[in-house]
N, C-alpha and C positions, 0 to 999 in steps of 0.2 A: 356388573349387574345388567341384565337385559331389560328393555323397556316392555311395558305391557302391550299385548297384541291390540292393534287398532284396525277398525274396519277399513280405513283409508289405505293402510298398508296392503290389505288383502285385495282391494280393488286395483291398486297400482300393480301388484304382481299379476293379476288376471289380465290387465291391459297389456303388460309387457309380454305375457305369454301369447296373447292373440296377435301381437305385432312382430313376433320373432321371424327372422328371415331363415332361409334354408341352412346357412352356415351355422347359425346359432342353434338351430334344431339338431343338426348333425353333432355339434359339440355336446348338446344335452343327451343325445342317444349314446354317444361314446362314454360319457360320464356315468350314465345309467348302467351300461354294460360293465364298467369297471366296478361300480358299487355292487352289482349283482354277483359278480365273480368273488369279490372280497367277502360278501355275506355268506355265500355258499361254502367258502373255505372255513370261515369262522364257525358256521353251523356244524360242519363235519367235526371240528375240534371240540365244540361244545357237546356233541353227541357222544364222542369218545369219553369225554370227562364225565358225563352223566352216567354212562354205563359203568364206569369204574366206581363212581360214587355210590351207585345202586348196589353193586357187589359188596362194597365195604359197609354200606348201611345194613344190608342183610346180615353180615357177619357180626356187627355190633349188636343188632337187635337179638339175635340168637344168644349171644353171650350174656346180654343183660337179662333176658328172660330166664335162661338156664340158671344164672347165679342170683336171681331175684334182686337185681340192682335197678332202682327206679331212676337214678340220674348219675352223671359224672360231673364233678366240679371242675371247671376249666380255668382255674385261677381268676384273673381279673376279667376274663372273657365271658363269664357267665356259667351256665350249666347246659349240658347235653341231656335232655330228658327223654325217657321212653314214654311216648304218648300213644294210648290206644283208644280208638273210637270205632263206633259202628256206623256204617254208611249204607245207604240203599243202593242197590244195583241200578244201572241205567235202564230205562224203558226202551226196549226194542219193539219193532212192529210185531214180531213173533210173540213176544211176551204179552203185549197188549191184546192181541188176538186171542191168546189162551185165556186171559183174564175175562174178556168179554164173553167168550163162549161158555166159560164156567158159570157166569152170572146170569146170562140171558139165553133164551131159547131161539133156535132156528132163524126165522126171518128178522126178528129184532136184532140179533147179534150181527147178521150180515149188513143190515141197514146202518147200524151204529159204526161198524168197521168202515164201511164205505164213506160215511159222513166224516169220520176222523181222518182217514188216509187220503181221500180224494179231494178234500176241501182245505188242505193245508195251504196257507198263503205262500206265494213265491216272491222272492225278491231278486232283483237283478243287481249284480255287482260287476263293475268294470275293473279290469286289472291288466297289467302288461306281463307277458310271458316270453321268455327267450327260448327259441328253439334252434338247435344247431342243425345245419344242413350238410 
């Protein structure tokens, strides 16, 4: 069982990070690269599996809809249910512009579009990226 996170542990980790020498930093970079490669390989495998699952999913849905089957009993594992719901499409800039123009006239529509699109808050995110040369 792991111990709860403590602020002192975080401070100690930060202090260690600030006092790392060059060889420790090189080891960290090597380990980061290893993890990055492993993650990319696993993501490729996951992508392939998700594509296959989607194809099978579509086949099962068509079969269940065609034969009016609401669920499959899976013994002690539960049920595989056909669930249908309605969801709203995402709002794109183009769609928002169309909605504003259909509701407001000329100058008001332009001012509102400018207000919405030009004043969106920006946030800065730092990350590491590996680039082959």
